[in-house]
C-alpha positions, 0 to 999 in steps of 0.5 A, spaced: 500 500 500 502 506 497 498 511 502 501 516 506 499 521 511 503 527 513 501 531 519 505 537 521 503 540 528 504 547 529 505 547 536 501 552 540 498 555 533 491 556 536 485 559 533 480 562 538 478 561 545 474 554 546 467 555 550 470 553 557 476 558 556 474 562 562 475 556 566 482 556 565 483 564 565 483 564 557 478 569 555 479 573 549 485 568 547 486 567 539 493 566 538 492 567 530 487 572 530 490 576 536 497 576 533 494 578 526 490 584 529 496 587 533 501 586 527 496 589 522 496 583 518 499 576 517 502 574 510 500 567 509 498 566 502 499 558 501 495 557 508 490 562 505 489 558 499 488 551 503 483 555 507 486 558 513 482 564 512 475 560 511 476 557 519 475 564 522 477 571 521 484 573 521 487 580 519 490 579 512 488 572 511 482 572 506 477 567 506 477 563 499 471 562 494 474 555 493 480 553 498 485 548 495 484 544 501 479 542 506 478 546 513 475 546 520 477 547 527 478 541 532 475 542 540 479 538 545 475 534 549 481 532 554 481 537 560 487 541 560 491 545 555 498 542 554 502 538 549 501 532 552 494 532 552 493 535 545 498 530 542 495 524 546 488 526 544 490 526 536 492 519 537 486 517 540 487 518 548 482 522 551 484 524 558 478 525 563 482 528 568 487 533 567 494 532 568 497 535 575 500 542 575 503 545 581 502 553 581 506 553 588 511 548 586 512 541 588 511 539 595 517 540 600 517 532 602 518 530 595 523 535 593 527 532 599 526 525 597 528 527 590 535 531 593 536 525 597 535 520 590 540 524 586 545 526 591 544 534 590 540 539 593 536 543 588 534 551 587 528 554 585 522 549 585 517 555 583 513 556 577 517 560 572 519 562 565 525 557 563 529 563 559 528 568 565 529 563 571 536 561 568 538 568 568 535 569 575 538 563 578 544 561 573 549 564 577 548 560 584 547 554 580 554 555 577 557 556 583 554 551 587 552 545 582 545 545 584 540 544 579 534 549 578 528 545 578 521 549 576 515 548 573 509 552 569 502 552 568 503 545 564 504 539 567 511 539 567 517 538 572 523 541 569 530 541 571 535 546 568 543 545 568 549 548 565 552 543 561 559 545 563 557 544 571 552 538 570 554 534 564 548 532 559 549 525 561 548 527 569 542 531 567 539 526 563 540 521 569 537 526 574 531 527 570 530 520 569 530 519 576 525 524 577 520 521 572 520 514 576 519 518 582 513 522 580 507 517 581 500 517 583 498 525 584 505 527 582 504 524 575 506 530 571 505 529 563 513 530 562 519 531 566 524 536 561 531 536 561 533 544 560 541 544 559 544 551 558 550 555 556 553 562 557 556 566 562 552 570 568 547 575 565 548 571 558 545 564 559 542 561 553 538 554 553 541 549 548 538 545 543 540 538 547 533 539 551 530 532 552 523 530 554 521 524 559 514 523 557 509 519 561 507 513 557 500 513 554 495 509 558 492 505 552 494 503 545 495 510 540 494 511 533 502 510 531 502 503 534 496 501 530 499 504 524 506 500 525 502 494 527 499 494 520 506 494 517 507 501 515 513 506 517 512 511 522 517 517 522 517 522 527 520 529 527 522 534 533 519 532 540 514 527 537 518 521 539 519 524 546 511 526 547 509 519 545 515 516 549 517 512 543 511 508 542 509 506 535 515 509 532 519 506 527 524 512 526 525 519 529 529 525 528 530 531 533 531 538 531 533 545 533 528 549 530 522 550 525 526 550 519 530 544 520 523 540 522 521 542 515 527 540 512 527 533 516 520 532 514 521 533 507 527 528 507 522 523 510 517 524 504 523 523 499 525 516 503 518 513 506 513 511 501 507 509 505 505 510 512 505 516 517 510 522 518 508 526 524 512 533 525 512 538 531 514 545 530 516 547 537 518 554 535 512 558 535 510 555 542 517 555 545 521 561 542 515 566 541 508 564 545 511 563 552 515 569 551 510 574 548 513 575 542 508 577 537 512 579 532 517 573 532 511 569 532 508 572 526 515 572 522 515 564 524 508 563 521 510 567 515 517 563 514 513 556 515 508 558 510 514 560 505 516 552 505 509 549 504 511 549 496 517 545 497 512 540 501 507 540 496 512 539 491 514 532 494 507 530 495 505 523 492 498 522 488 495 518 494 498 523 500 494 526 505 497 532 508 494 535 515 496 541 518 494 542 525 496 544 532 496 542 539 493 548 543 494 555 543 499 560 546 497 567 545 502 571 546 498 578 546 495 576 553 498 578 559 501 571 561 506 566 558 502 560 559 498 555 554 491 558 552 485 553 551 483 554 544 480 551 538 486 548 533 486 549 526 485 543 521 487 544 514 487 537 510 490 537 503 491 531 498 492 531 490 486 527 489 482 529 495 476 534 494 477 541 495 474 546 499 470 542 504 468 545 510 469 540 516 466 544 521 468 544 528 470 537 530 468 535 537 475 532 539 482 532 536 481 524 536 477 525 529 484 526 526 487 520 528 480 516 526 481 519 519 488 517 519 487 509 521 481 509 516 485 511 510 491 507 512 486 501 513 489 499 520 485 497 526 480 503 529 482 507 535 477 507 540 476 515 540 474 520 534 469 520 528 473 520 522 472 525 516 475 521 511 468 520 507 467 528 507 474 529 503 
């Protein structure tokens, strides 16, 4: 079988607040719309042709009479608004309770047990921006060798360390220990190693980040595809998010453009199966840092690469462009936002201009993929394959 699906997740590119956004303090969130409004417009001609402007009003992105792709938006049924819940739901796992977060830091008793387990005292243990906390606590870390522990509005336990103070291998070891210790009510979605370099006042995070993800509780989309005898290739942090489950080959990346490059490489080599990429810069570099202009430029840079992706599509391919949550950089906070995510679907032989509506779950994406690739069905979601 030569059928192939390429999923590109534009990390945090939300398209408007969900009805329950107020429960999360995210009223007024609209990552794409608010960026475009403050910017005075976005120039996204290729996403526009696919139907991005048909989903919702975005300054500078017009609705097309007949878009080249099909378009809609997806609601998240899982509680929460983070990377893990969003990606898991696409793969058919819906969380009925949100993964735990720690707005006041982790319990003192746990931190003491963790320090004993790793043989080091830690500093921090608070909610913080990763770029900000290394500037604030980096000097103390360098002087004492104490790793910096912090969290965010997401379900994460993050450990930052200077690569010349705590070598990468040691940082990975102490993060793995945290992963094993964070159980039951402390079972966060991800433990993240956050290495950095530089001098006092000029510390910067490196690309050697690694996520130690919680194992999905059930079989996921990627495993169904792999069991069908098809290849499953992961680009960016996809491997980490799914804890390696169902993945035949993977590559990590150092930014959006390398993510596109590696996706294109897989598209030239892999003739059937699933290629799934996460482009994290939107979220990591711009959303969390309230950088509206940087976010806008990153969107436009991705749009410019779409013709390269179209050029290597095969007749039986399906290209899906979506997101996992929002992270509206125009709002006062720096957290993810509870938003719908865009759904753009294109294939050389698919119908054009189909309005896919508001999907009731991200799992509709996974249900569509398994139907198209003729695998066993996932447990959640309603396929829209018959519509396209």
